[in-house]
C-alpha positions in Angstrom: 7.3 -76.7 -0.4 3.9 -78.5 -0.2 3.3 -77.5 -3.9 6.5 -79.1 -4.7 6.0 -82.3 -3.1 2.4 -82.3 -4.6 4.0 -81.8 -8.0 6.5 -84.6 -7.6 4.0 -86.8 -6.3 1.6 -86.1 -9.6 4.8 -87.0 -11.7 4.7 -90.5 -10.5 1.2 -92.3 -11.0 0.3 -95.9 -11.0 -1.9 -97.0 -13.9 -4.0 -98.8 -11.3 -5.0 -98.2 -7.7 -2.0 -98.3 -5.4 -2.1 -101.3 -3.0 -3.4 -100.1 0.5 -2.0 -101.7 3.6 -0.3 -105.1 4.2 -3.0 -107.1 2.5 -2.9 -105.0 -0.5 0.9 -105.8 -1.2 0.5 -109.3 -0.2 -2.3 -109.7 -2.7 0.0 -107.8 -5.4 3.0 -110.2 -4.7 0.8 -113.3 -4.9 -0.5 -112.1 -8.3 3.0 -111.5 -9.3 4.1 -115.0 -8.3 0.9 -116.6 -10.0 1.6 -114.6 -13.4 5.4 -116.0 -13.2 4.1 -119.5 -12.4 1.8 -119.2 -15.5 4.6 -118.0 -17.6 6.8 -120.9 -16.7 4.1 -123.5 -17.0 3.2 -122.2 -20.6 7.0 -122.1 -21.3 7.2 -125.9 -20.4 4.3 -126.7 -22.6 5.5 -124.8 -25.4 8.9 -126.7 -25.1 10.7 -123.4 -25.4 14.6 -124.2 -25.4 17.0 -121.6 -26.2 19.8 -124.3 -26.1 18.1 -126.1 -29.1 17.6 -122.8 -30.8 21.4 -121.9 -30.5 22.2 -125.6 -31.7 20.2 -125.0 -34.7 21.6 -121.8 -35.8 24.0 -123.6 -38.2 21.1 -125.2 -40.1 19.4 -121.7 -40.3 22.8 -120.2 -41.6 22.9 -123.1 -44.2 19.6 -122.5 -45.5 20.1 -118.6 -45.8 23.5 -119.4 -47.5 21.9 -121.8 -50.0 19.1 -118.8 -50.8 21.9 -116.4 -51.5 21.9 -114.9 -54.3 18.1 -115.1 -55.0 17.1 -116.2 -58.5 15.8 -113.2 -60.3 15.3 -115.3 -63.4 11.9 -116.6 -62.0 10.4 -113.1 -61.6 8.5 -113.2 -64.8 6.9 -116.4 -63.8 5.9 -114.9 -60.3 3.9 -112.0 -61.7 0.7 -114.0 -62.4 0.8 -115.7 -59.0 1.6 -112.2 -57.3 -1.5 -110.7 -59.2 -3.7 -113.6 -58.2 -2.8 -113.3 -54.5 -3.9 -109.6 -54.7 -7.1 -110.5 -56.4 -7.7 -113.1 -53.6 -7.1 -110.5 -50.9 -9.4 -108.1 -52.6 -12.4 -110.2 -53.0 -11.8 -111.9 -49.8 -12.0 -108.5 -47.9 -14.9 -107.3 -50.0 -16.9 -110.4 -49.3 -16.2 -110.0 -45.7 -17.4 -106.7 -45.5 -20.7 -107.5 -47.2 -21.3 -110.5 -44.8 -20.2 -108.6 -41.7 -22.0 -105.6 -41.9 -25.8 -106.8 -41.3 -24.4 -109.0 -38.8 -22.8 -106.3 -37.0 -26.1 -104.4 -36.6 -27.7 -107.4 -35.1 -24.4 -107.9 -32.7 -24.5 -104.3 -31.6 -26.4 -103.8 -27.9 -27.5 -100.3 -28.7 -29.6 -100.9 -31.9 -32.5 -103.3 -30.6 -33.8 -105.0 -27.5 -33.5 -108.6 -28.8 -30.6 -109.5 -26.5 -31.1 -113.3 -27.3 -30.5 -112.7 -31.1 -27.6 -110.3 -30.3 -26.0 -113.1 -28.0 -26.6 -115.8 -30.6 -24.8 -113.6 -33.4 -22.0 -112.6 -31.2 -21.3 -116.3 -30.7 -21.7 -117.2 -34.2 -19.3 -114.6 -35.0 -16.9 -116.0 -32.2 -17.0 -119.5 -33.7 -16.3 -118.4 -37.1 -13.3 -116.0 -36.0 -11.9 -119.2 -34.0 -11.2 -121.1 -37.2 -8.0 -120.6 -38.9 -8.0 -119.3 -42.6 -5.7 -122.6 -43.4 -8.4 -124.9 -42.1 -11.3 -123.0 -43.7 -9.2 -123.1 -47.0 -8.6 -127.1 -46.8 -12.5 -127.3 -46.3 -13.4 -125.2 -49.3 -10.5 -126.9 -51.4 -12.2 -130.2 -50.9 -15.5 -128.7 -51.8 -14.9 -126.6 -54.9 -11.5 -128.0 -55.9 -8.0 -126.1 -56.2 -7.6 -122.7 -57.2 -7.9 -119.1 -55.8 -11.6 -119.5 -55.0 -11.4 -121.6 -52.1 -8.7 -118.9 -50.7 -11.4 -116.3 -51.4 -14.1 -118.1 -49.5 -11.6 -118.8 -46.5 -10.7 -115.2 -46.2 -14.2 -114.1 -46.6 -15.6 -116.4 -43.8 -12.8 -115.6 -41.3 -12.8 -112.0 -42.1 -16.6 -111.9 -41.3 -16.1 -113.0 -37.9 -13.4 -110.3 -37.3 -15.0 -107.6 -38.9 -18.3 -108.2 -37.4 -16.9 -108.1 -34.0 -15.1 -104.7 -34.8 -18.0 -103.2 -36.6 -20.3 -104.0 -33.8 -18.0 -102.6 -31.1 -17.7 -99.4 -33.2 -21.5 -99.1 -33.2 -21.8 -99.4 -29.6 -19.3 -96.5 -29.1 -21.0 -94.0 -31.1 -22.9 -91.0 -29.6 -26.6 -92.2 -28.8 -27.8 -88.7 -29.0 -28.4 -88.5 -32.6 -30.0 -92.0 -32.6 -32.4 -90.9 -29.9 -33.4 -87.7 -32.0 -34.1 -89.7 -34.8 -36.3 -92.4 -32.9 -38.3 -89.5 -31.2 -38.7 -87.8 -34.6 -40.5 -91.2 -36.0 -37.5 -92.6 -38.1 -37.6 -96.3 -38.9 -34.8 -98.5 -37.7 -33.3 -98.4 -41.3 -33.5 -94.6 -41.2 -31.5 -94.5 -37.7 -29.1 -96.9 -39.3 -28.5 -94.8 -42.5 -28.4 -91.3 -41.0 -27.4 -92.1 -37.4 -25.1 -94.9 -37.1 -23.2 -94.9 -40.5 -22.1 -91.5 -40.3 -20.4 -91.7 -37.2 -19.0 -95.3 -37.7 -17.9 -95.2 -41.3 -14.5 -93.7 -40.5 -13.6 -96.5 -38.0 -15.0 -99.1 -40.6 -12.7 -97.8 -43.3 -9.7 -97.8 -41.0 -10.5 -101.6 -39.9 -11.2 -102.6 -43.6 -8.0 -101.3 -44.7 -6.0 -103.0 -42.0 -8.0 -106.1 -42.8 -7.1 -106.0 -46.5 -3.3 -106.0 -45.3 -3.8 -109.3 -43.2 -5.7 -110.9 -46.0 -2.7 -110.1 -48.4 -0.4 -111.8 -45.9 -2.8 -114.7 -45.4 -3.5 -115.0 -49.1 0.3 -115.9 -49.6 -0.1 -118.6 -47.1 -3.2 -120.0 -48.5 -1.4 -121.1 -51.5 0.2 -123.8 -49.4 -2.9 -126.0 -49.3 -3.7 -125.5 -52.9 -5.5 -122.2 -52.6 -3.6 -120.4 -55.4 -1.4 -117.4 -55.4 2.3 -117.1 -54.3 2.1 -119.5 -51.6 1.9 -122.5 -54.1 5.1 -121.2 -56.0 6.8 -121.0 -52.4 5.9 -124.3 -51.3 6.7 -125.9 -54.8 10.3 -124.3 -54.7 11.0 -125.6 -51.1 10.0 -129.1 -51.9 12.3 -129.0 -54.9 15.2 -127.6 -52.6 15.5 -124.4 -55.0 16.1 -122.2 -52.0 17.3 -119.3 -54.4 13.8 -119.3 -55.9 12.2 -119.4 -52.5 14.2 -116.4 -51.4 12.8 -114.7 -54.4 9.3 -115.8 -53.7 9.8 -114.3 -50.0 11.2 -111.0 -51.4 8.3 -110.5 -53.7 5.8 -111.3 -50.9 7.5 -108.9 -48.5 7.7 -106.2 -51.2 3.7 -106.7 -51.7 3.0 -106.3 -48.1 5.2 -103.4 -47.6 3.4 -101.5 -50.7 0.2 -102.5 -49.3 0.9 -101.2 -45.8 2.2 -97.8 -47.3 -1.0 -97.4 -49.3 -3.2 -98.3 -46.5 -1.4 -95.7 -44.1 -1.7 -93.1 -46.7 -5.2 -93.6 -47.2 -6.0 -93.8 -43.3 -4.0 -90.6 -42.9 -6.4 -88.9 -45.5 -9.3 -90.4 -43.9 -8.4 -89.2 -40.5 -7.6 -85.7 -41.9 -10.9 -85.5 -43.4 -12.6 -86.6 -40.2 -11.2 -83.7 -38.3 
């Protein structure tokens, strides 16, 4: 009987420590009320109104009705912007990896004892990561002019902040045993990184880079809205001219590109994970 009770108790486990006594339950209730107030406060600031959404549904329906059927005659015109979008995503991802890798070695806490340099690098990555790609694209458009190049630079700079953080965290999670063995054998810091860090972290890095490429492909379609080339430019142009059927075609092409990139990325990640096992 006792074993049955114990088995029944084991079936129901809290993900956090169960509150102890009256004070614990009161504290949990107060935390729940605080979270509820925070959600209510943020909903007011965001001006969330389900009534307005319901009233606006006819306008959404009108837009969708004007978008059907898509204008497939513009497909030949969209091939060049679609290829340009892929090229922007490829180079944005590649440059972000090249920029993020050296910074990640500095930002990792288990590779050196210069804590002040690590903190400065971490904060730099935080600042870069906090700036949206659209804002970066506007800055680079004003610097180098219209075209895909400012989109590449915007994705590379923002991606550097994201990948640098992920790379550094994956370095901090590796097994320290091989690193200590290499150091005790007299290996230099470069040799420790090449033979102790990279072999352990490379699988996680590749998975993150593939995911970042998917994100960059989606972002590249939006950067065209500020003159950074790609399909986004065609999308905005059709919206401004009220050519909603062309807009629908652009959206379908963008969706198809993202789906194909996701399938390829998933297949590559699966192959990498199987190889790692």
